[in-house]
C-alpha positions in Angstrom: -226.3 30.6 73.3 -224.9 30.7 69.8 -227.2 29.3 67.1 -230.4 27.6 66.5 -229.4 24.3 67.8 -228.0 25.6 71.1 -231.0 27.1 72.8 -230.6 30.7 71.7 -233.9 32.5 72.0 -235.3 35.2 69.8 -234.0 38.6 70.9 -236.5 40.6 73.0 -234.7 43.8 72.1 -235.5 43.4 68.4 -236.3 47.1 67.8 -232.7 48.2 68.5 -230.0 48.5 65.8 -228.1 45.3 65.2 -224.4 45.2 64.4 -222.5 42.0 63.5 -218.8 42.0 64.3 -216.3 39.4 63.3 -213.1 39.0 65.1 -215.0 40.0 68.3 -213.2 37.8 70.8 -210.2 40.1 71.3 -208.6 43.4 70.2 -210.5 46.1 68.4 -213.4 43.8 67.6 -214.0 43.0 71.3 -213.5 46.6 72.4 -216.0 47.8 69.7 -218.6 45.3 70.7 -218.4 46.4 74.4 -218.6 50.1 73.3 -221.6 49.6 71.1 -223.4 47.4 73.7 -222.8 50.1 76.4 -224.3 52.6 74.0 -227.5 50.6 73.8 -227.0 48.7 70.5 -227.5 45.0 69.9 -224.3 43.2 68.9 -223.9 39.8 67.3 -220.3 38.6 68.0 -218.4 36.1 65.9 -214.9 34.6 66.2 -213.4 31.2 66.4 -212.9 31.1 70.2 -216.4 30.4 71.7 -215.2 30.7 75.3 -213.7 34.1 74.8 -216.9 35.2 73.0 -219.0 33.9 75.9 -216.9 35.8 78.4 -217.3 39.0 76.5 -221.1 38.5 76.1 -221.4 38.2 79.9 -220.5 41.9 80.1 -223.8 42.8 78.5 -226.1 39.7 78.4 -229.1 41.7 77.2 -227.3 43.3 74.3 -224.8 40.7 73.0 -225.3 37.3 71.3 -222.6 35.0 70.2 -222.2 33.1 66.9 -218.9 31.3 66.8 -217.4 31.2 63.3 -214.2 30.5 61.4 -214.4 33.1 58.6 -212.3 31.0 56.3 -215.2 28.6 56.1 -217.4 30.0 53.3 -220.4 27.8 54.0 -220.3 28.4 57.7 -220.1 32.2 57.1 -223.3 32.1 55.0 -225.0 29.9 57.6 -224.0 32.3 60.4 -225.4 35.3 58.7 -228.6 33.4 58.0 -228.8 32.3 61.7 -228.2 35.9 63.0 -231.0 37.2 60.8 -233.3 34.4 61.7 -232.8 34.9 65.5 -232.2 38.6 65.8 -233.6 40.2 62.6 -231.8 42.0 59.7 -228.2 42.9 60.2 -228.2 46.7 60.0 -224.4 47.0 60.1 -221.5 44.6 59.8 -217.9 45.2 60.9 -215.8 42.7 59.1 -212.8 42.8 61.4 -211.5 39.2 61.7 -207.8 39.0 61.0 -204.5 37.7 62.1 -200.9 38.7 61.8 -197.6 36.7 61.6 -194.4 38.8 61.1 -192.6 37.6 58.0 -189.2 38.8 56.8 -186.6 37.5 54.4 -185.3 35.0 56.9 -188.6 33.3 57.5 -190.3 33.9 54.1 -193.0 31.3 53.7 -195.7 30.6 51.2 -197.7 28.8 53.9 -197.7 31.9 56.1 -198.7 34.2 53.2 -201.5 31.8 52.2 -202.9 31.5 55.7 -203.0 35.2 56.2 -204.7 35.7 52.9 -207.3 33.1 53.8 -208.1 34.8 57.1 -207.6 38.5 56.4 -208.8 38.7 52.8 -211.0 35.7 52.0 -212.6 35.9 55.4 -213.9 39.4 54.4 -214.9 38.1 51.0 -217.0 35.4 52.5 -218.7 37.9 54.8 -219.5 40.2 51.9 -220.8 37.3 49.8 -223.2 36.4 52.6 -224.3 40.0 53.4 -224.5 42.0 50.2 -227.3 40.1 48.5 -229.5 40.5 51.6 -228.7 44.2 51.9 -229.2 44.7 48.2 -232.6 43.1 48.4 -233.6 45.4 51.3 -232.1 48.4 49.5 -230.1 49.4 52.6 -227.3 48.2 54.8 -223.9 49.3 56.2 -220.6 47.4 56.0 -217.3 48.4 57.4 -214.2 46.4 56.3 -211.2 46.6 58.6 -208.0 46.8 56.7 -204.9 48.6 58.0 -202.4 51.3 57.3 -200.1 48.4 56.5 -201.9 48.2 53.2 -200.8 51.8 52.2 -197.2 50.9 51.5 -194.8 48.1 52.4 -193.6 47.9 56.0 -190.8 45.8 57.6 -191.8 42.2 58.6 -195.3 42.7 57.0 -194.5 40.8 53.8 -197.5 38.5 54.5 -199.8 40.8 56.4 -199.5 44.0 54.3 -200.6 42.5 51.0 -203.8 41.2 52.6 -204.7 44.7 53.8 -203.7 46.3 50.5 -206.1 43.8 48.8 -208.9 44.9 51.1 -208.3 48.5 50.4 -208.5 47.9 46.6 -211.6 45.6 47.1 -213.5 48.4 48.9 -212.5 51.0 46.4 -213.7 48.8 43.7 -217.1 47.9 45.3 -218.0 51.4 46.6 -219.7 52.7 43.4 -221.9 49.6 43.1 -222.7 49.7 46.8 -223.7 53.4 46.6 -226.1 52.6 43.8 -227.6 49.7 45.8 -228.2 51.8 48.9 -225.5 50.0 50.8 -223.0 52.2 52.8 -219.5 50.7 52.5 -216.7 52.0 54.7 -213.0 51.2 54.8 -211.3 51.1 58.2 -207.5 51.6 58.4 -206.2 51.6 61.9 -202.6 52.4 62.7 -200.7 50.6 65.5 -203.2 49.6 68.2 -202.2 47.9 71.4 -203.6 44.4 70.8 -202.3 40.8 71.0 -201.5 40.9 67.3 -199.3 44.1 67.4 -197.5 42.6 70.4 -195.9 40.2 67.8 -194.1 43.1 66.1 -190.4 43.3 66.9 -189.9 47.0 66.0 -190.9 50.3 67.5 -194.5 51.2 66.7 -195.1 54.9 66.4 -198.2 56.4 68.0 -199.3 53.1 69.5 -202.9 53.5 70.5 -204.8 51.9 73.5 -207.5 49.5 72.1 -210.3 51.3 73.9 -209.4 54.6 72.2 -209.3 52.8 68.9 -212.8 51.4 69.5 -214.2 54.9 70.2 -212.5 56.3 67.1 -214.0 53.4 65.0 -217.5 53.8 66.6 -217.4 57.6 65.8 -216.3 56.9 62.3 -219.2 54.5 61.7 -221.5 57.4 62.4 -219.7 59.7 60.0 -220.3 60.2 56.4 -216.8 59.4 55.2 -215.6 56.4 53.2 -212.3 55.9 55.1 -212.0 55.7 58.9 -208.4 56.0 59.8 -206.7 56.6 63.1 -204.7 57.9 65.1 -205.0 61.1 63.1 -201.4 62.3 63.6 -199.9 59.1 62.4 -202.3 58.8 59.5 -201.3 62.2 58.2 -197.6 61.1 58.3 -198.4 58.0 56.4 -200.5 59.7 53.8 -197.6 62.0 53.1 -195.2 59.0 53.0 -197.4 57.4 50.3 -196.4 60.3 48.0 -192.6 59.9 48.5 -190.4 58.4 45.9 -188.8 55.1 46.8 -185.4 56.7 47.3 -186.9 58.8 50.1 -189.4 56.3 51.4 -187.1 53.3 52.3 -184.6 55.4 54.4 -187.5 57.0 56.2 -189.0 53.6 57.1 -185.7 52.3 58.4 -185.3 55.4 60.5 -188.8 55.3 62.0 -189.0 51.6 62.7 -185.4 50.8 63.3 -185.6 47.9 60.9 
């Protein structure tokens, strides 16, 4: 049940709020979709893995609908947004969460790795925004949350490919927010710390304040209802990182080595 040509029927719960989540087959995206559906919202789920999406949707068949998508495909992203709104109605809120992570250090530095992560993590969001913002602007309302990472605050070990994509998302949201405010579109930036997901399992260093994914989903859901621009968690870790952003390099690099063991 994922698209016009696959027998998906119009949603009988059309009066309920509709949230579109990318990267919804695993990690924070999946946990958030389950949380919102359990809270009574309708959720459109997108990711590349249709089987994992379908398995997630089975947990709440009356609240979840799946729309498989590779966010690196610009035309497919536009078509997916159109299909969601055709079948389910206007997207009230979008959580652009799709992303991937490949550790990259000096020994395995690769332009191919950097390009692939930029295509997924950054351009995947850009494609989503390009499809969503004109529709929301025409309606004079809308809500978009872009999932970046604390890895975008400052450079971290083995994040030479991942961190720049998240830094770009932070800058993108900061740049777009004034225009979105004027258009009646609520734009939020999400910066999670270390969350226990398949992606963070690839890290080869100690991850301070590692957070269960269900707790992260609750923090994110609460943040979506708040009035703030940035949603960042876990709070204790975020406070430390915000302070670290102010440190001069001569203090920052020894601190990173001590904390991560890198």
